[in-house]
C-alpha positions in Angstrom: 203.5 -7.4 124.4 204.7 -8.0 121.0 205.7 -11.5 120.4 209.3 -11.0 118.9 211.7 -14.0 117.4 213.9 -14.0 120.9 210.4 -14.2 122.8 209.6 -17.5 120.4 212.8 -18.9 121.0 212.5 -18.7 124.5 208.7 -20.2 124.9 208.9 -23.2 122.6 205.6 -24.3 124.1 203.3 -21.5 123.9 199.8 -22.5 122.6 199.0 -21.0 119.2 195.9 -20.4 117.3 197.2 -22.0 114.2 193.8 -23.9 113.6 191.8 -20.9 113.8 193.7 -19.2 111.2 193.3 -21.9 108.8 196.6 -24.2 109.4 196.4 -28.3 109.6 198.5 -29.8 112.2 201.1 -31.0 109.8 201.3 -27.5 108.2 202.1 -26.1 111.6 204.5 -28.4 112.4 206.4 -28.2 109.2 206.2 -24.1 109.9 208.0 -25.0 113.1 210.2 -27.3 111.4 211.3 -24.5 109.0 212.0 -22.2 111.3 213.7 -24.3 113.8 211.0 -23.1 116.8 207.7 -22.0 117.1 206.6 -18.9 114.8 206.2 -15.5 116.4 202.3 -14.4 115.9 203.4 -12.1 112.9 205.2 -15.1 111.2 202.3 -17.3 111.8 199.8 -14.9 110.4 201.9 -14.8 107.2 202.3 -18.2 106.8 198.6 -18.9 107.3 197.3 -16.2 104.6 200.2 -17.2 102.4 199.7 -21.1 103.0 195.8 -20.6 102.4 194.3 -22.1 99.2 193.8 -18.6 97.6 197.2 -17.9 98.0 199.0 -20.9 97.7 197.4 -23.1 95.1 198.1 -25.8 97.3 195.4 -28.5 95.8 196.0 -27.3 92.1 200.0 -26.8 92.0 200.7 -30.3 90.9 198.2 -30.3 88.0 200.0 -27.5 86.5 202.3 -30.2 85.0 199.4 -30.3 82.2 200.4 -26.6 81.5 204.1 -27.0 80.9 203.4 -30.4 79.2 201.0 -28.8 76.7 203.4 -25.9 76.0 205.2 -25.8 73.1 208.4 -23.6 72.2 206.1 -21.9 69.6 203.3 -21.3 71.8 206.2 -20.1 74.3 207.5 -17.4 72.0 204.0 -15.7 71.9 204.8 -14.8 75.9 206.9 -12.3 77.6 205.8 -13.3 80.8 203.4 -16.3 82.0 202.2 -18.4 84.9 203.5 -17.1 87.9 203.8 -13.6 87.3 201.1 -10.9 88.2 199.8 -11.4 84.9 200.3 -12.8 81.8 201.8 -10.6 79.0 201.8 -11.5 75.1 203.7 -9.5 72.2 201.3 -8.1 69.7 203.6 -6.6 67.0 204.7 -3.3 66.5 206.6 -2.9 69.6 203.4 -3.1 71.7 202.9 -5.8 74.7 199.5 -6.3 76.4 198.8 -7.8 79.8 195.8 -9.6 80.7 194.4 -11.6 83.9 191.4 -13.2 85.2 190.5 -13.3 88.5 187.9 -14.4 91.3 186.4 -12.2 94.1 183.3 -14.7 94.9 183.3 -15.4 98.6 183.8 -11.4 99.6 181.3 -10.7 96.7 178.5 -12.9 98.9 179.2 -11.5 102.1 179.3 -7.8 101.0 178.2 -7.8 97.2 179.2 -4.2 96.6 182.3 -3.8 98.2 183.5 -7.9 97.2 182.9 -6.7 93.8 184.4 -3.5 93.8 187.7 -4.5 95.4 187.3 -7.7 92.7 187.7 -5.1 90.5 190.2 -2.7 91.8 192.8 -5.7 92.4 193.0 -7.1 88.9 193.4 -3.7 87.8 196.5 -3.3 90.2 197.7 -6.9 88.7 198.0 -5.3 85.4 199.6 -2.0 86.6 202.3 -4.0 88.5 203.3 -5.5 85.0 204.2 -1.9 83.7 201.2 -1.5 81.8 198.3 1.2 81.2 195.1 -0.6 82.4 192.6 -0.3 79.1 189.3 -2.1 79.8 187.7 -4.5 82.5 185.4 -7.6 82.0 183.0 -9.4 84.5 182.0 -13.2 84.1 179.1 -13.2 87.0 177.4 -16.2 87.6 174.3 -16.1 90.3 171.7 -18.7 92.0 167.9 -18.8 90.5 167.0 -15.5 89.3 163.6 -15.3 91.4 165.7 -16.3 94.7 165.5 -13.6 97.2 169.0 -14.0 97.9 169.9 -13.4 94.4 167.9 -10.4 94.6 170.1 -9.2 97.5 173.5 -9.9 96.0 173.0 -9.2 92.4 172.3 -5.5 92.4 174.8 -5.1 94.7 177.6 -6.9 92.5 176.6 -5.2 89.5 176.7 -1.6 91.3 180.2 -2.7 92.9 181.5 -3.6 89.2 180.3 -0.3 87.8 180.9 1.9 90.8 184.7 0.9 91.1 185.3 0.6 86.9 183.6 3.9 86.2 185.3 5.8 88.6 188.8 4.4 87.7 187.5 5.6 83.7 187.9 1.9 82.7 185.6 0.5 80.3 183.5 -2.4 80.7 183.7 -4.2 77.1 182.4 -7.6 78.1 181.2 -10.4 80.5 178.7 -12.9 81.4 175.7 -13.1 83.8 174.4 -16.8 83.9 172.1 -17.9 86.3 171.9 -21.6 88.2 170.6 -22.8 91.3 174.2 -24.3 92.5 175.4 -20.8 92.7 172.8 -20.3 95.3 175.0 -19.0 98.2 177.9 -18.8 96.7 178.0 -16.6 93.4 181.2 -16.4 91.3 182.3 -12.7 90.5 185.1 -13.3 88.1 186.8 -10.1 87.1 189.5 -9.4 84.1 191.4 -6.4 83.0 193.5 -5.7 80.0 196.2 -3.7 79.5 198.9 -2.3 77.4 202.6 -1.2 77.2 205.6 -1.2 75.2 207.2 -4.2 75.0 210.2 -2.8 76.6 208.6 -1.4 79.6 207.7 -4.7 81.1 208.1 -4.9 85.1 208.2 -8.0 86.8 208.2 -8.4 90.6 211.5 -9.4 92.4 213.7 -7.7 94.8 217.4 -7.3 93.5 220.2 -5.3 94.1 221.8 -5.1 97.6 221.0 -1.7 99.3 217.8 -0.8 97.2 215.1 0.4 98.8 211.8 -1.0 99.4 209.1 2.0 99.0 205.2 1.4 100.1 203.1 3.8 98.4 199.5 4.3 98.1 196.5 4.1 100.4 196.9 3.7 104.1 196.8 0.5 105.9 194.1 -0.3 108.1 191.7 -3.3 109.5 189.2 -3.5 106.7 190.2 -6.9 105.0 192.3 -8.7 108.0 192.6 -12.1 106.4 189.9 -10.9 103.9 190.1 -13.0 100.5 193.0 -15.0 101.4 191.0 -16.7 104.1 187.2 -16.4 102.7 188.2 -17.8 99.7 189.6 -21.0 101.6 186.8 -21.7 103.5 183.1 -23.1 102.6 180.2 -21.6 103.6 178.3 -23.5 106.3 175.0 -22.7 104.7 173.6 -20.6 107.8 175.2 -16.9 106.8 172.3 -15.9 105.5 171.9 -12.0 104.7 172.9 -10.8 108.3 174.4 -13.0 110.7 177.6 -14.7 109.5 180.0 -16.8 111.5 183.9 -16.4 111.6 184.1 -14.4 108.4 187.1 -11.9 108.3 186.1 -8.3 107.1 185.8 -7.6 103.6 188.2 -5.0 102.3 186.8 -1.5 101.4 187.9 0.1 97.9 188.6 3.5 97.0 188.5 3.8 93.1 189.5 7.4 93.2 192.8 6.9 95.4 193.6 4.0 92.7 193.0 6.0 89.7 195.4 8.5 90.9 198.0 5.5 92.0 197.4 4.4 88.1 198.7 7.5 86.7 201.8 7.8 89.6 202.8 4.5 88.7 202.7 5.1 84.9 205.0 8.2 85.3 207.5 6.3 87.7 207.8 3.7 85.2 208.5 6.7 82.5 210.9 7.9 84.6 212.8 4.3 84.6 212.9 4.4 88.8 211.6 1.2 89.4 213.7 -1.8 89.7 210.6 -4.0 90.7 207.0 -3.7 91.6 204.0 -6.3 93.5 200.9 -4.7 94.2 199.1 -5.5 97.6 196.1 -7.7 97.1 195.5 -11.2 98.9 197.5 -11.5 102.0 198.8 -7.8 101.7 202.2 -7.2 102.9 202.4 -10.7 103.8 202.5 -11.5 100.1 204.2 -8.2 98.8 207.3 -8.7 100.9 207.9 -12.0 100.7 207.4 -12.6 97.1 209.3 -9.6 96.0 212.1 -10.9 98.2 211.5 -14.5 96.9 211.7 -14.1 93.2 214.9 -11.6 94.2 218.9 -12.6 94.5 218.9 -11.7 98.4 217.1 -11.1 101.4 215.0 -8.1 102.9 214.6 -6.3 106.0 211.2 -4.2 106.8 210.5 -1.8 109.4 207.0 -2.4 110.0 206.5 0.2 112.3 207.1 2.9 109.1 203.9 1.6 107.5 201.2 4.5 107.4 198.4 3.3 109.3 194.7 4.3 109.4 193.7 2.6 112.6 195.4 2.8 115.9 196.8 0.0 117.8 197.2 -2.3 115.2 199.9 -5.5 116.0 202.5 -6.5 113.7 200.4 -9.2 112.7 197.3 -7.2 111.7 199.7 -4.8 109.7 200.9 -7.6 107.5 197.6 -9.1 106.9 195.7 -6.3 106.1 194.4 -6.7 102.6 193.7 -3.0 102.6 193.2 -1.7 98.6 195.0 0.7 96.6 198.6 -0.3 97.6 202.1 -0.8 95.9 205.2 -2.0 96.9 208.5 -0.9 94.9 212.2 -1.5 94.7 213.7 1.4 94.1 217.8 2.2 94.0 219.1 4.5 96.6 219.8 7.1 93.9 216.3 7.4 92.7 214.4 7.6 95.8 214.4 11.1 95.8 212.8 11.2 92.2 210.5 8.5 93.2 209.4 10.2 96.3 208.8 14.0 94.2 206.7 11.7 91.5 204.5 10.4 94.3 204.3 14.0 95.6 203.2 15.3 92.8 200.4 12.7 92.6 199.7 13.2 96.3 200.4 9.5 96.8 201.5 8.5 100.2 205.1 7.0 100.1 207.0 5.5 102.4 210.4 4.0 102.5 210.0 0.9 104.8 213.0 -1.2 104.0 215.8 -2.2 101.8 217.2 -5.3 100.0 220.2 -7.1 102.2 222.8 -9.5 100.7 221.3 -12.0 103.5 218.8 -14.9 102.8 215.8 -14.3 104.9 213.1 -11.8 105.1 213.4 -9.9 108.2 211.0 -7.7 109.7 211.3 -5.3 112.5 208.4 -3.8 115.1 210.1 -0.7 117.1 213.7 -2.2 116.8 212.2 -5.7 117.6 212.5 -8.6 115.0 209.0 -10.3 114.7 209.6 -11.9 111.5 213.0 -13.8 110.5 211.9 -16.2 107.7 213.2 -17.5 104.4 211.0 -15.9 101.9 210.7 -18.8 99.5 209.1 -21.1 102.3 206.2 -18.4 102.8 205.6 -17.0 99.0 207.0 -20.1 96.7 207.5 -23.4 98.9 204.4 -24.0 100.7 202.3 -27.2 101.0 201.6 -29.1 97.8 199.0 -31.7 98.0 197.9 -34.4 95.6 194.3 -34.9 96.5 192.5 -38.0 96.1 190.6 -38.1 93.2 187.5 -40.5 92.2 185.1 -40.3 89.4 181.5 -39.0 90.8 179.5 -42.4 91.9 176.9 -40.9 90.0 178.7 -39.5 86.8 177.4 -42.7 84.7 173.9 -42.2 85.7 174.2 -38.4 84.7 175.1 -39.2 81.5 172.8 -41.9 80.9 169.8 -39.6 81.8 169.9 -37.8 78.3 167.6 -35.2 76.9 166.1 -37.7 74.2 163.1 -38.5 76.6 162.1 -35.0 76.6 159.0 -33.8 75.0 160.2 -31.7 71.7 157.8 -28.8 70.0 156.9 -29.6 66.8 154.1 -27.3 65.4 154.9 -23.9 64.0 152.8 -22.6 66.8 155.0 -24.4 69.7 158.3 -23.5 67.6 157.2 -19.8 67.7 156.2 -19.9 71.3 159.6 -21.5 72.0 161.3 -18.8 70.0 159.8 -16.6 72.1 160.4 -18.1 75.6 164.0 -18.9 75.0 164.4 -15.3 74.1 163.2 -14.2 77.3 164.5 -16.6 79.5 167.3 -15.2 82.3 170.1 -17.1 80.7 169.6 -15.5 77.1 167.8 -12.4 78.0 169.2 -8.9 76.9 171.8 -7.9 79.7 171.3 -4.2 78.7 170.2 -3.7 82.7 173.6 -4.8 83.5 175.4 -3.1 81.1 173.8 0.2 81.0 175.1 0.4 84.6 178.7 0.1 83.5 180.4 2.8 81.3 181.8 1.1 78.1 183.1 3.6 76.4 184.9 6.2 78.2 188.3 7.1 77.1 187.4 6.6 73.6 189.3 3.2 72.6 186.1 0.9 72.9 185.5 -0.8 69.2 182.9 -3.5 70.5 181.4 -4.2 73.8 178.3 -5.9 74.7 176.0 -7.3 73.4 178.6 -8.1 70.7 180.1 -11.5 71.1 183.7 -10.3 72.2 185.1 -7.0 73.7 187.7 -4.9 71.5 189.5 -2.1 72.6 192.2 0.0 70.2 195.5 0.0 71.9 197.6 2.2 68.9 195.7 5.2 67.8 198.2 5.8 64.9 197.5 2.4 63.3 194.6 1.3 64.8 196.0 -2.0 66.1 193.7 -3.5 69.1 192.9 -6.6 70.7 189.6 -8.4 71.3 188.7 -10.4 74.3 185.9 -13.0 75.5 184.7 -15.0 78.4 183.1 -18.2 78.4 182.0 -21.4 80.2 178.8 -23.3 80.4 179.1 -25.1 83.4 176.3 -27.8 82.7 178.5 -28.9 79.5 181.4 -29.4 82.4 179.0 -31.2 85.0 178.3 -33.7 82.4 181.9 -33.9 81.1 184.7 -31.9 82.5 187.1 -32.9 79.9 184.7 -32.1 77.0 182.9 -29.1 78.8 186.2 -27.3 79.4 187.3 -27.3 75.8 183.9 -26.4 74.7 184.4 -23.1 77.0 187.7 -22.7 75.6 186.2 -23.2 71.7 183.5 -20.8 72.3 185.8 -17.9 73.8 188.1 -18.7 70.6 185.2 -18.4 68.4 183.9 -15.2 69.7 187.1 -13.5 69.4 187.5 -14.8 65.6 183.9 -13.5 64.6 185.1 -10.0 65.6 188.1 -10.5 62.8 190.8 -10.9 65.4 192.9 -13.7 65.6 193.2 -15.5 69.0 196.3 -15.3 70.7 196.6 -16.1 74.1 194.4 -17.8 77.2 193.8 -16.8 80.5 191.5 -18.6 83.0 189.6 -18.7 86.2 188.7 -22.2 87.7 186.0 -22.2 90.1 185.2 -25.2 91.8 184.0 -27.0 95.1 185.6 -28.2 97.9 189.5 -29.8 96.9 188.7 -32.2 100.1 186.2 -34.1 97.9 187.4 -36.5 95.4 184.9 -36.0 92.8 185.4 -32.3 92.7 189.3 -32.9 92.3 188.6 -35.5 89.2 186.4 -32.7 87.6 189.3 -30.3 88.4 192.1 -32.3 87.0 189.4 -33.2 83.6 189.2 -29.6 83.3 192.9 -28.3 83.7 193.9 -31.3 81.5 191.3 -30.4 78.7 192.3 -26.7 79.0 196.0 -27.5 78.4 195.9 -29.9 75.7 193.3 -27.9 73.9 195.4 -24.8 73.9 198.3 -27.2 72.3 195.9 -28.2 69.7 194.9 -24.5 68.9 198.3 -23.5 69.2 197.5 -20.7 71.6 199.3 -20.9 75.3 197.6 -20.1 78.8 199.2 -17.2 80.3 197.9 -17.4 83.7 194.8 -17.4 85.9 193.3 -18.1 89.0 192.3 -21.2 91.1 189.0 -20.6 93.1 188.1 -23.8 95.5 185.6 -24.0 98.2 182.9 -22.5 96.2 180.1 -24.2 97.6 177.4 -24.2 100.7 177.6 -27.2 102.8 178.0 -30.0 100.8 176.5 -28.7 97.8 179.2 -27.7 95.4 178.3 -25.2 92.5 178.6 -26.6 88.8 182.0 -26.7 87.7 183.0 -23.7 86.1 186.5 -23.2 84.5 185.7 -19.3 83.0 187.9 -19.4 79.8 189.4 -15.9 78.7 191.0 -15.8 74.9 192.5 -12.6 74.0 193.3 -12.1 70.0 194.9 -9.2 68.2 193.8 -7.3 65.3 195.9 -5.1 63.2 193.6 -2.7 62.2 190.2 -2.4 64.4 188.7 -0.6 61.5 188.0 -4.0 59.8 186.0 -5.3 62.6 183.2 -7.6 62.2 180.0 -6.3 63.8 177.5 -8.7 65.6 174.4 -7.1 64.4 173.5 -7.8 60.5 173.4 -4.6 58.7 170.6 -2.7 56.7 171.4 -4.0 53.2 169.0 -5.5 51.5 169.6 -8.5 50.0 172.6 -9.2 52.2 173.0 -13.1 52.3 172.8 -15.2 55.7 175.4 -18.2 55.7 175.5 -20.8 58.4 178.9 -22.3 59.0 179.4 -25.4 60.5 177.6 -28.7 61.3 174.1 -28.9 63.1 173.6 -32.0 64.9 171.1 -33.3 67.5 172.6 -32.2 70.5 170.9 -30.9 73.5 172.8 -32.4 76.6 173.1 -29.7 78.7 171.2 -27.3 76.6 169.9 -24.1 77.6 166.4 -25.7 76.0 166.8 -28.6 78.2 167.5 -26.2 81.4 164.6 -23.8 80.9 161.7 -25.6 79.5 162.4 -28.8 81.4 164.8 -28.3 84.4 166.9 -31.2 83.1 170.8 -31.6 83.2 172.0 -35.1 82.0 173.3 -36.7 78.6 176.6 -35.6 77.0 177.8 -32.1 75.7 178.2 -31.4 72.2 181.2 -32.5 70.4 183.8 -30.3 70.5 186.2 -30.4 66.9 188.9 -27.9 67.9 190.8 -28.4 64.2 187.4 -27.2 63.0 187.4 -24.1 65.2 190.7 -23.4 63.8 189.6 -23.6 59.9 186.5 -21.5 61.2 188.8 -18.9 62.5 190.9 -18.5 59.6 187.7 -18.3 57.3 186.6 -15.4 59.4 189.8 -13.8 59.6 190.0 -14.0 55.4 186.4 -12.8 55.3 187.6 -9.6 57.1 190.4 -8.8 55.6 189.1 -9.3 52.3 186.0 -7.1 53.0 184.0 -10.4 52.5 181.9 -10.5 55.7 179.6 -7.7 56.9 178.4 -9.4 60.2 178.9 -12.5 62.2 177.7 -14.2 65.1 178.4 -17.4 66.7 176.0 -20.0 67.7 176.0 -21.1 71.2 173.5 -21.0 74.3 169.9 -21.3 72.5 171.3 -22.2 69.0 170.3 -20.7 65.9 167.0 -19.6 67.0 168.8 -17.0 69.5 171.7 -15.7 66.9 169.0 -14.9 64.6 167.1 -13.1 67.5 170.3 -11.0 68.9 171.6 -10.5 65.0 168.1 -8.8 63.9 167.8 -6.9 67.2 171.1 -5.6 67.6 171.1 -4.8 63.8 167.8 -3.4 64.0 166.5 -5.1 60.8 164.6 -8.1 59.6 165.8 -11.3 57.9 163.9 -14.1 56.2 165.5 -17.7 56.9 165.1 -20.8 55.1 165.3 -24.2 56.9 166.7 -27.3 55.6 163.3 -29.3 54.4 165.2 -32.7 54.9 165.9 -32.0 59.1 163.9 -31.2 62.2 163.0 -27.6 62.5 163.5 -27.9 66.6 167.0 -29.2 66.2 168.0 -26.6 63.5 166.5 -24.0 65.4 167.8 -24.7 69.0 170.5 -27.2 68.6 173.9 -25.9 70.7 176.6 -28.0 68.3 179.6 -26.4 68.6 181.9 -24.8 65.7 179.1 -22.8 64.1 178.9 -19.2 63.1 176.1 -17.2 61.2 177.7 -14.9 59.0 176.1 -11.8 56.5 177.7 -11.3 53.2 177.1 -9.0 50.6 175.4 -10.7 47.5 178.6 -9.7 45.5 181.0 -11.6 47.7 178.8 -14.7 48.5 180.3 -17.0 45.6 183.9 -16.0 46.4 183.3 -16.7 50.4 181.5 -20.0 49.6 184.1 -21.3 47.4 186.9 -20.3 50.3 184.8 -22.3 52.8 184.5 -25.6 50.5 187.9 -25.1 49.7 188.7 -25.5 53.4 186.4 -28.2 54.2 184.0 -25.8 56.2 180.6 -27.0 55.6 178.4 -23.9 54.7 174.5 -23.6 53.8 172.6 -20.4 52.6 170.3 -19.9 55.3 168.5 -16.9 54.7 168.6 -13.2 53.5 168.5 -9.8 55.4 165.2 -8.0 55.0 165.3 -4.5 56.6 161.7 -3.9 54.8 159.8 -6.4 56.8 160.8 -5.3 60.6 160.2 -9.1 61.7 162.0 -12.3 61.5 160.8 -14.8 59.3 160.9 -18.5 59.9 159.8 -19.9 56.7 157.0 -22.1 56.9 157.1 -21.8 61.0 156.2 -17.8 61.5 156.9 -14.5 61.4 157.6 -12.8 64.6 157.5 -9.0 64.6 161.0 -7.4 65.9 159.0 -5.1 68.4 157.6 -8.7 69.8 160.9 -9.9 69.9 162.4 -7.0 71.7 159.9 -7.1 74.4 160.7 -10.7 75.4 164.2 -10.2 75.1 164.8 -7.0 76.8 162.0 -7.0 79.6 163.0 -9.9 81.6 165.9 -8.6 83.8 164.1 -5.3 84.4 161.0 -7.1 85.6 163.6 -9.4 88.0 165.8 -6.6 89.6 164.6 -3.4 88.3 
């Protein structure tokens, strides 16, 4: 028997499984108060998925005040759409707008690695489609447990295959990302996905249902039983720790993706936008139709009525609650004027996309959903989509934070002899966190569509937007969770600074930020302290850099039992370049005698460093200092160097320090170099310190004086640190070692194939 609104009114005391669906006692009581009765089964399903942590941000919304407090009118002027929309949109000039967003698909990817990762890519691509843009490229910041752990070997190959399988089938290049290993991610890998798309600025579309009498059309794939509750429930629970590789408790099905259906859906949407026959549009991702209908109605100027039995199904016997909660992939919902419905249907038929009129916009206040003539949902849409619970969770600095900070790396034994330093260069190059990602990236198509300008192993990905002018965008994602663990505020600003710097070293001007904030349980006051510090650090850092946060994602409950992951606020930065032909490559070139200059200050900073982690398994002390004013100067210098042809290569210094930067610059460029260390500073510190705000640049000999004078004039420290030497086929570290490039390459490229090949 279908539970109707009339039945709910007549059976006020009927027991309902609200706790099993994730609602707290007080949340269920609030639903009853809003409706003035008990909810129907379908309404209960809607509120439970929409009020989940993943969909409602109920534990994080209170901290969003930091975004508004630190976004100036000048920063706001760069945005065409921001927080609260499907994705952020920024104006990049010449009439072009770019939309980009970063989201998580963490828990589903642990349960079903291939499909969890694949549908994560599919979901973020649809967010970009919903803004009216053509998706151009994807990126995948990934975090895994210990590289030699059996479960890492279970999830990593499947996740990488899922990212590649879906993105490759869509014909979207994967232009960058991260692969990081740490035991804290054991049992809780992080699968974050970014997509970027472009459109003419006037083609921007938003998710709102306006215009009484306008029709609501569901189009794309049929709705099935896969993903019931899906990410909306999975991402709102902590794994108990005994899920293992087979038996798992109370875990809903992970969505199943079909990239070929989505590929056609992309082209169908773009033609609908060109025809000008879409009033509002929303993708169906987390919470499925519950989300799409309530958010469209909530953002509109009236109500909505939906005839749920018209939804095309691929399973028999589905209840209204199941239809509303299904997270089946490759679906979109549009609001269309009655006069445009026939044209809308013709376009969908042309692309062989199923399209069904399921409702219309009304002049009422409620979202009303019927099932074969019976009303099963009658709710104020804002209470579902935008007025869910909002908690000010308890916040407490972790009891062991002082001890963690006091346990610095100064006590750790350091190499000092040339042989020890040579061995460490090779060991670090071969360490899982620094080794070449080629084994991963070769599974991705990085150059499909012909617009890719830079991709992994470059510091940032770059994609051409305008074929005529060469205008393009660069993107980078970064986060060192160890830095954030030691100091959440500074660690998050270091993530912002590194992503900002990685965009700048390509020759692009950093313009905007997205984020994916991955943390443990919000019910832990220590986790909420980390989160609040991170959000404030990012917001205040963006204000200092003058670039806005355009949107993002919060992912809580990333822990197994009581063990939380390292706090991992992944920061994505987008930059614009007026002509991609003046991009700066990462690998040094083959012109003999080019000068290598080190920009920035090198200090004895090893707290949270890759050396401490890889060699000693140590985490303690304080992270490197961050100087965002210096980062702005550095970006300005790199931009000027790119525009004036003074820089032939640039590579930022981060994990592994100068030694790792030299290894990568030589191997990517396939040339040798001679490096001169400062005789007044410890060679270990010079080679392996992870001080922020540093870049290695190669400049032609004819430009060395001009470039150096520019740095000095802007107060940027610059030191001549070596020369390009393509004849040597080796990296020569003066007075320490000469390491042949083949030996370096064997160390750098052999690790991941040995672990997972």
